[in-house]
DOMARGU-356802 format. One record per residue (C-alpha): x, y, z; residue number from 1. Coordinates in Angstrom, 3 decimals. Layout:
N
((X,Y,Z),NUM)
...
//
This chain:
348
((178.566,-55.885,230.254),1)
((179.942,-53.620,227.174),2)
((182.659,-52.324,229.649),3)
((184.338,-55.719,229.606),4)
((183.877,-56.342,226.150),5)
((185.557,-53.242,225.802),6)
((188.510,-54.345,228.206),7)
((188.863,-57.487,226.086),8)
((189.593,-56.180,223.215),9)
((192.284,-53.506,224.582),10)
((193.768,-56.380,226.484),11)
((194.112,-58.196,222.897),12)
((195.936,-55.261,221.363),13)
((198.374,-54.702,223.677),14)
((201.777,-57.294,222.459),15)
((202.709,-59.427,224.794),16)
((206.803,-61.724,224.710),17)
((207.889,-64.918,226.521),18)
((209.184,-64.224,229.641),19)
((212.517,-66.092,229.107),20)
((211.973,-70.008,228.809),21)
((208.947,-69.631,231.038),22)
((205.190,-70.751,229.506),23)
((204.134,-67.073,230.604),24)
((203.783,-64.206,228.026),25)
((203.644,-60.461,229.221),26)
((202.696,-57.095,228.425),27)
((206.052,-54.843,227.654),28)
((204.926,-52.876,230.675),29)
((203.699,-54.226,233.567),30)
((202.536,-52.623,236.648),31)
((204.779,-51.523,239.377),32)
((203.490,-51.550,243.023),33)
((206.383,-50.256,245.123),34)
((204.715,-46.633,245.378),35)
((201.757,-47.701,246.427),36)
((203.082,-49.981,249.670),37)
((203.181,-45.994,251.283),38)
((204.543,-44.391,254.154),39)
((206.253,-45.413,257.192),40)
((208.877,-47.697,256.076),41)
((212.275,-47.191,255.022),42)
((211.970,-46.478,251.423),43)
((208.590,-45.574,251.448),44)
((207.330,-42.879,248.970),45)
((205.142,-41.106,250.871),46)
((201.216,-40.873,251.787),47)
((199.233,-42.917,249.500),48)
((195.739,-43.716,249.200),49)
((194.739,-47.288,248.886),50)
((191.126,-46.781,247.145),51)
((193.370,-44.908,244.575),52)
((196.283,-47.752,244.168),53)
((193.353,-50.333,243.818),54)
((191.866,-48.118,241.266),55)
((195.058,-47.655,239.433),56)
((195.411,-51.554,239.830),57)
((191.835,-52.105,238.123),58)
((192.829,-49.363,235.249),59)
((196.051,-51.152,234.242),60)
((193.875,-54.748,233.439),61)
((191.443,-52.957,231.909),62)
((193.865,-51.079,229.656),63)
((195.501,-54.680,228.753),64)
((198.255,-54.732,231.593),65)
((199.089,-58.825,232.166),66)
((201.632,-58.735,235.270),67)
((201.865,-57.231,238.292),68)
((205.511,-56.624,240.685),69)
((205.294,-56.124,244.101),70)
((207.346,-57.236,246.768),71)
((207.179,-58.676,250.544),72)
((208.815,-55.066,251.259),73)
((207.000,-52.745,249.786),74)
((205.257,-51.203,252.408),75)
((206.246,-54.175,254.896),76)
((203.557,-56.118,253.591),77)
((200.813,-53.354,252.583),78)
((201.577,-53.804,248.351),79)
((200.617,-57.197,248.507),80)
((197.680,-56.671,250.383),81)
((196.465,-54.032,247.777),82)
((197.156,-55.986,245.113),83)
((195.486,-59.067,246.570),84)
((192.662,-56.379,247.382),85)
((192.851,-54.729,243.671),86)
((192.310,-58.665,241.942),87)
((189.530,-59.606,244.713),88)
((187.090,-57.820,242.044),89)
((188.595,-58.988,238.890),90)
((187.031,-62.583,236.871),91)
((189.562,-65.241,237.497),92)
((190.465,-65.399,233.608),93)
((191.204,-61.967,233.346),94)
((193.416,-61.877,236.384),95)
((196.950,-60.685,235.260),96)
((199.917,-62.757,236.203),97)
((201.928,-61.445,240.154),98)
((205.027,-61.270,240.659),99)
((206.729,-61.049,244.335),100)
((210.189,-61.292,245.647),101)
((211.854,-62.122,249.118),102)
((214.896,-62.174,251.074),103)
((214.588,-58.925,252.656),104)
((213.631,-59.175,256.418),105)
((212.101,-56.039,258.706),106)
((211.332,-55.796,261.859),107)
((208.231,-54.894,262.890),108)
((209.127,-53.116,266.256),109)
((211.379,-50.536,263.793),110)
((209.528,-50.238,260.917),111)
((211.739,-47.386,259.669),112)
((214.887,-49.350,260.458),113)
((216.973,-51.057,257.225),114)
((216.004,-54.429,256.052),115)
((217.713,-57.586,256.651),116)
((219.047,-59.233,253.674),117)
((218.232,-62.969,255.134),118)
((218.673,-65.816,252.367),119)
((218.214,-68.302,255.291),120)
((215.747,-71.395,253.473),121)
((213.847,-71.512,256.874),122)
((213.150,-67.557,256.381),123)
((212.685,-67.642,252.723),124)
((210.060,-70.313,253.497),125)
((208.286,-68.459,255.940),126)
((208.171,-65.208,253.404),127)
((206.710,-67.741,250.730),128)
((204.016,-68.750,252.745),129)
((203.800,-65.204,254.193),130)
((203.018,-64.232,250.623),131)
((200.499,-66.602,249.588),132)
((198.725,-65.503,252.540),133)
((198.724,-61.579,252.085),134)
((198.094,-61.950,248.055),135)
((195.081,-64.643,247.803),136)
((196.646,-66.564,245.921),137)
((197.813,-70.555,245.522),138)
((200.801,-69.963,243.414),139)
((202.897,-66.908,242.681),140)
((203.628,-66.698,239.303),141)
((207.417,-65.108,239.488),142)
((208.570,-65.786,243.045),143)
((212.597,-63.505,242.836),144)
((215.724,-63.258,245.114),145)
((215.118,-59.200,246.064),146)
((219.273,-58.670,247.060),147)
((222.481,-60.987,247.432),148)
((221.835,-62.369,251.106),149)
((223.751,-60.522,253.397),150)
((223.693,-63.010,256.363),151)
((226.333,-64.902,255.089),152)
((223.978,-67.607,253.429),153)
((225.988,-68.665,250.023),154)
((224.067,-68.090,246.910),155)
((223.772,-71.447,245.739),156)
((221.678,-72.218,249.246),157)
((219.458,-69.743,248.348),158)
((218.764,-70.345,244.974),159)
((218.567,-74.226,245.716),160)
((215.480,-72.866,247.792),161)
((214.186,-71.355,245.226),162)
((214.181,-73.905,242.877),163)
((212.742,-76.274,245.556),164)
((209.955,-74.302,245.605),165)
((209.407,-74.050,242.401),166)
((209.295,-78.359,242.325),167)
((206.894,-78.272,244.933),168)
((204.819,-75.940,243.106),169)
((205.013,-72.722,245.340),170)
((206.002,-70.580,242.353),171)
((205.871,-71.105,239.133),172)
((209.081,-69.141,238.120),173)
((212.122,-68.014,239.894),174)
((214.138,-65.077,239.317),175)
((217.307,-63.059,240.835),176)
((216.419,-59.587,241.444),177)
((219.875,-57.040,241.269),178)
((222.566,-59.467,241.068),179)
((224.910,-59.511,238.897),180)
((226.585,-61.448,236.050),181)
((228.729,-63.787,238.071),182)
((226.151,-64.459,240.262),183)
((223.938,-65.082,237.594),184)
((226.361,-67.528,236.355),185)
((226.879,-69.074,240.056),186)
((222.844,-70.054,239.962),187)
((222.708,-71.259,236.502),188)
((225.488,-73.956,237.587),189)
((222.629,-75.106,239.568),190)
((219.141,-74.498,237.825),191)
((218.192,-72.038,235.080),192)
((217.487,-68.586,236.361),193)
((213.841,-67.911,234.793),194)
((214.117,-64.011,235.182),195)
((216.697,-60.895,236.186),196)
((215.067,-57.979,237.786),197)
((217.783,-54.978,237.224),198)
((217.368,-51.329,237.706),199)
((217.857,-49.913,234.213),200)
((217.143,-46.328,232.479),201)
((218.659,-43.850,230.094),202)
((220.135,-42.628,233.537),203)
((221.113,-45.912,235.181),204)
((222.520,-48.234,232.622),205)
((225.441,-50.463,233.895),206)
((223.736,-53.591,233.507),207)
((223.763,-53.097,229.546),208)
((227.467,-53.654,230.222),209)
((227.314,-57.058,231.565),210)
((223.819,-58.376,232.282),211)
((221.704,-57.739,229.422),212)
((224.041,-59.551,226.974),213)
((224.486,-62.566,229.701),214)
((220.239,-62.781,229.807),215)
((220.362,-63.103,226.040),216)
((222.611,-65.358,225.702),217)
((221.237,-68.060,228.314),218)
((217.425,-66.865,227.337),219)
((217.073,-65.368,230.723),220)
((213.778,-63.165,230.828),221)
((214.757,-59.588,232.102),222)
((212.066,-56.838,233.724),223)
((213.655,-53.818,234.354),224)
((212.604,-51.457,236.925),225)
((212.815,-47.998,237.008),226)
((212.627,-46.869,233.592),227)
((211.557,-43.559,234.714),228)
((214.273,-43.201,237.268),229)
((211.805,-43.215,239.666),230)
((209.922,-39.575,238.357),231)
((212.869,-37.876,236.681),232)
((212.228,-39.394,232.949),233)
((208.470,-38.428,233.339),234)
((209.304,-34.679,231.978),235)
((206.970,-33.153,234.593),236)
((209.807,-33.352,237.332),237)
((211.471,-30.476,238.621),238)
((213.991,-28.283,240.740),239)
((210.980,-27.075,242.652),240)
((209.453,-30.535,243.021),241)
((212.587,-31.803,243.962),242)
((212.992,-29.170,246.073),243)
((209.622,-29.973,248.063),244)
((209.626,-33.778,248.376),245)
((208.630,-34.872,251.803),246)
((210.585,-36.731,254.517),247)
((208.675,-39.738,253.737),248)
((209.840,-40.039,250.547),249)
((213.225,-41.980,249.895),250)
((213.691,-39.432,247.069),251)
((214.639,-36.692,249.638),252)
((217.769,-38.250,250.034),253)
((219.291,-39.715,247.152),254)
((221.756,-38.101,245.136),255)
((219.876,-38.207,242.127),256)
((217.378,-35.747,243.016),257)
((219.765,-32.537,244.076),258)
((223.219,-30.715,243.200),259)
((224.448,-31.432,239.408),260)
((223.181,-34.580,239.039),261)
((219.850,-33.392,239.397),262)
((220.335,-30.643,236.513),263)
((222.003,-33.482,234.246),264)
((219.447,-35.697,234.520),265)
((216.457,-33.114,233.963),266)
((218.267,-32.175,230.789),267)
((218.329,-35.523,230.006),268)
((214.661,-35.465,230.190),269)
((213.923,-32.359,228.565),270)
((216.034,-34.234,225.379),271)
((213.295,-36.651,225.194),272)
((210.419,-34.086,224.511),273)
((211.319,-33.792,220.800),274)
((211.195,-38.082,220.503),275)
((208.159,-37.409,222.157),276)
((206.483,-35.045,219.966),277)
((207.159,-37.349,217.038),278)
((205.108,-39.728,218.341),279)
((202.434,-38.122,219.830),280)
((203.203,-39.320,223.056),281)
((204.703,-38.359,226.440),282)
((208.504,-38.178,227.556),283)
((207.507,-40.816,230.087),284)
((206.303,-43.469,227.493),285)
((209.696,-42.370,225.819),286)
((211.786,-42.886,228.295),287)
((210.268,-46.843,228.987),288)
((210.400,-47.544,225.369),289)
((214.576,-46.513,225.363),290)
((214.998,-49.664,227.810),291)
((212.453,-51.552,225.713),292)
((214.696,-51.049,222.717),293)
((217.494,-52.982,224.250),294)
((216.802,-56.695,222.132),295)
((218.122,-58.517,226.113),296)
((214.734,-56.724,227.974),297)
((211.040,-58.473,227.680),298)
((209.283,-55.698,229.755),299)
((209.417,-52.565,232.333),300)
((208.114,-52.331,235.379),301)
((206.282,-49.052,235.792),302)
((204.147,-47.821,238.887),303)
((201.569,-45.839,239.365),304)
((199.413,-44.281,242.166),305)
((196.375,-43.784,240.297),306)
((194.546,-44.092,237.268),307)
((195.875,-41.585,235.167),308)
((199.489,-41.448,236.121),309)
((198.932,-45.561,234.061),310)
((197.675,-43.320,230.901),311)
((200.274,-41.411,231.184),312)
((203.046,-44.456,230.292),313)
((200.958,-47.118,228.647),314)
((201.755,-46.071,225.309),315)
((205.063,-47.597,226.090),316)
((203.013,-50.869,225.509),317)
((203.383,-49.782,221.821),318)
((205.705,-47.308,220.987),319)
((208.744,-48.319,219.043),320)
((211.359,-46.075,219.225),321)
((213.331,-45.705,215.765),322)
((216.712,-45.948,215.048),323)
((217.611,-42.507,214.378),324)
((215.459,-42.139,217.693),325)
((217.990,-43.886,219.954),326)
((220.263,-42.254,218.614),327)
((219.581,-38.677,219.397),328)
((219.167,-40.201,222.447),329)
((222.291,-41.468,222.764),330)
((223.877,-38.112,221.982),331)
((221.422,-36.227,224.626),332)
((223.103,-38.532,227.263),333)
((226.487,-38.165,225.825),334)
((225.807,-34.199,225.809),335)
((224.139,-34.142,229.132),336)
((226.510,-36.275,231.092),337)
((223.441,-38.158,232.805),338)
((223.854,-41.376,234.804),339)
((226.627,-43.783,233.573),340)
((226.864,-47.101,231.402),341)
((226.663,-47.704,227.553),342)
((223.866,-45.464,226.131),343)
((222.344,-47.784,223.378),344)
((222.192,-51.146,221.995),345)
((224.070,-52.156,218.684),346)
((221.690,-51.597,216.088),347)
((221.413,-54.144,213.252),348)
//
């Protein structure tokens, strides 16, 4: 009982922000469930202990995190099943919001094949029922189209399907992931886009040019993914580790983890160390807090494979970087040449 009281106290201490126009207020960081999908699929992170995954989710909730981001494609359904296992031991009044995604369909006969981007209404409706079953919930809090459809389905058609699912009560809110400003505008003409989920980090900054301003102007919540650039901005990655990534870890095939790009990225991570030291926190927390310093960003998705990794970035939930911090990081971005896109938001 004492432990539960302490956990509730910690929950109250983490700041929240309203997610767009929805009725949900979320902590500034959420638990990302991509890596816990495990290996044996096209974009897996290598071997993963399911019991460690469950422990990591429960620890994040105990520390005050109030939302989990997953997707049907992560582990080809496995990530959603692990989320369900983690939720089963959490009292209903303390359960986090659960966000998931649709639109990527896999081939069970070839689990390593790249998934197909499908926007057909019948497919999305089948996917939502399967996600509801795997997650063990009656309604999904946020349902997002993972990528623009590649099967010829017009954006207006698949977006209308998501809007209909919201009207029907299958989902609480609907959003788009990996869509650009023009696509957001087209969707908005049919019905409000509750959220956008784009990639965003001090390395990958392209969405700061158009998508973030669009979302801010339209009161669309933004939950960014890969704020630590999948480990590069944790302060613990190295040239040696990049060389030893296993074949079933998708990063072993990414250009960001090799050659000159890797060197520039690691130099940027090193430049975050003095900022972290000034705040008495980790490089990982600074990297996440950098994304949260952009006014349009509501929250950041951060993955963890075990409870210790949660503790490595949890400070980002309360860390506020100063204008001087943001300027120093912008200078480091320019000096290292890492990534592309705007290097800092307008400071008031």
